[in-house]
C-alpha positions in Angstrom: -36.6 85.5 21.1 -38.1 84.6 18.0 -34.9 83.0 16.8 -34.9 81.1 20.4 -38.2 79.5 19.8 -37.1 78.3 16.3 -34.4 75.9 17.5 -35.8 74.4 20.8 -35.0 70.6 20.8 -38.1 68.8 20.1 -39.2 65.7 23.2 -38.0 63.1 21.8 -34.3 64.7 22.0 -34.9 65.4 25.3 -35.8 62.2 26.5 -32.2 61.1 24.4 -30.2 63.9 25.9 -31.2 62.8 30.0 -30.7 58.7 29.0 -27.4 59.8 28.3 -26.1 61.2 30.5 -27.3 59.4 32.9 -25.5 56.2 31.2 -22.7 58.7 31.3 -22.2 59.6 35.0 -22.9 55.9 36.0 -19.8 54.8 33.7 -18.3 57.7 35.0 -19.3 56.8 38.9 -18.2 53.6 38.4 -14.9 54.8 37.6 -14.3 57.0 40.8 -16.6 54.8 43.4 -15.5 51.6 43.2 -12.2 50.4 44.8 -9.5 49.0 42.4 -9.7 44.8 42.1 -13.4 44.8 43.3 -14.7 43.7 39.8 -13.2 39.4 39.5 -14.5 36.3 38.2 -18.2 36.3 40.9 -19.1 39.6 39.0 -18.9 38.2 35.4 -21.2 36.6 34.3 -20.4 33.0 32.8 -19.5 33.6 29.0 -18.8 38.1 29.3 -15.2 38.1 28.7 -14.2 36.3 25.1 -11.0 36.2 23.0 -12.2 39.0 21.0 -12.9 41.1 24.1 -9.7 40.7 25.4 -6.7 42.9 23.8 -3.6 40.7 22.1 -0.6 42.7 24.2 -2.6 40.4 27.3 -2.9 37.3 26.1 0.6 37.5 24.9 1.7 38.5 28.9 -0.3 34.9 29.4 2.3 32.5 26.9 5.7 32.0 28.0 8.5 30.0 26.1 7.6 26.9 25.3 9.0 24.1 28.2 11.3 21.0 26.3 9.3 17.6 25.4 8.5 15.0 28.1 8.7 11.9 28.4 6.9 9.1 26.2 4.0 7.9 28.2 4.0 4.3 29.2 2.0 2.0 26.0 -1.6 1.7 26.8 -3.6 -1.3 26.7 -4.7 -3.2 23.1 -7.8 -2.8 21.5 -10.5 -5.5 21.6 -10.3 -7.8 18.4 -12.7 -6.0 15.4 -15.3 -7.6 14.1 -14.8 -10.8 11.0 -15.3 -9.3 7.9 -17.3 -10.5 5.5 -16.4 -13.5 3.1 -15.6 -12.4 -0.3 -16.4 -13.9 -3.3 -15.4 -17.1 -4.7 -12.0 -17.3 -7.1 -12.6 -18.6 -10.4 -12.0 -22.4 -10.9 -8.1 -23.7 -11.4 -6.5 -24.7 -14.2 -6.5 -28.7 -13.9 -3.5 -30.2 -12.3 -0.8 -32.6 -12.9 -0.2 -35.6 -10.8 2.6 -39.0 -10.8 5.1 -36.9 -12.1 8.0 -39.5 -13.8 11.5 -38.4 -14.8 12.4 -40.5 -18.3 15.2 -40.8 -20.7 16.7 -43.1 -23.5 20.3 -42.8 -25.2 20.9 -43.2 -29.1 23.6 -45.6 -29.7 27.2 -45.1 -28.8 29.4 -44.9 -31.9 31.2 -41.8 -34.2 28.3 -41.2 -36.7 28.0 -37.2 -37.9 24.1 -37.5 -36.2 22.2 -39.6 -33.4 18.6 -38.9 -32.9 16.4 -40.5 -29.6 12.8 -40.5 -28.5 11.8 -41.2 -25.8 7.4 -42.5 -24.9 6.0 -41.2 -22.0 4.7 -44.5 -19.8 0.8 -45.5 -20.9 -1.4 -43.2 -19.6 0.9 -39.8 -19.1 1.3 -36.9 -20.9 5.2 -34.5 -21.2 5.2 -32.0 -18.8 8.5 -30.5 -20.0 11.8 -32.3 -21.2 15.3 -31.7 -22.3 18.1 -32.9 -24.3 22.2 -33.6 -23.9 25.4 -35.2 -25.7 27.3 -37.7 -24.3 31.0 -38.0 -25.0 34.6 -38.7 -23.8 36.1 -35.2 -24.6 34.6 -32.4 -24.2 34.0 -29.5 -25.6 33.0 -32.2 -28.9 32.1 -30.4 -32.1 28.0 -31.6 -31.9 25.3 -29.6 -31.4 22.1 -30.3 -30.8 19.4 -29.1 -33.2 15.9 -30.3 -32.0 14.7 -31.0 -28.9 11.1 -31.5 -28.4 7.3 -33.0 -27.3 6.0 -34.7 -30.3 2.9 -37.7 -31.4 0.3 -35.5 -29.0 2.5 -34.6 -26.2 3.7 -38.7 -25.8 7.1 -37.9 -26.5 9.7 -36.7 -26.5 12.6 -36.0 -29.7 16.2 -35.0 -29.2 19.2 -35.0 -32.5 22.4 -33.3 -32.3 25.0 -33.5 -35.5 28.8 -32.6 -35.7 29.6 -29.3 -36.8 33.2 -30.4 -37.6 34.7 -33.7 -38.1 35.1 -35.5 -34.9 36.3 -39.0 -35.4 35.0 -40.9 -31.5 32.7 -42.2 -30.4 28.7 -39.9 -29.1 25.6 -40.0 -28.0 22.2 -38.3 -27.3 20.0 -38.7 -24.4 16.7 -37.4 -24.5 15.4 -37.1 -20.7 10.7 -36.2 -20.7 9.2 -35.2 -17.5 5.6 -37.3 -17.7 2.6 -36.9 -15.8 -0.7 -37.7 -15.7 -2.8 -34.2 -16.7 -6.0 -33.5 -15.5 -8.8 -33.2 -18.0 -10.3 -29.2 -17.7 
């Protein structure tokens, strides 16, 4: 008897055991006494069943195979125009322009001399903005080559020079061409 008193439970242990038996009895009662399918959506609190509380096998039962893609729906109405953006920064000053473009040309003498040159001037107040040269002969190909075609004299003239590369013996000439324009200062 003396040994039995030594193993006597404390009052807090007794209260804990009673609480355990009551809890187990309530669960057992619900399992035995509640009719099948009597607990439904009306008896559950909102948010009581969450995905982590549902077994993966149960979730898989609710998922079937994906069906075919349906037809595309009609286009929606266009959106309203957006607000105007901010004004951009002012650009850099542009290069000076040209105006009054004219084509002028000049021909050298038409004779059998083996070297010829010619200069074409621009009209007063205009500058050369481009130019070129050409060989004018009776027969082609003639053994004549251009040796110069360039602007001269502060861009007021175009100069052209040509010479025979072999004895030609026929009349020919060189033509200088200038494109002249009024160039804005800037």
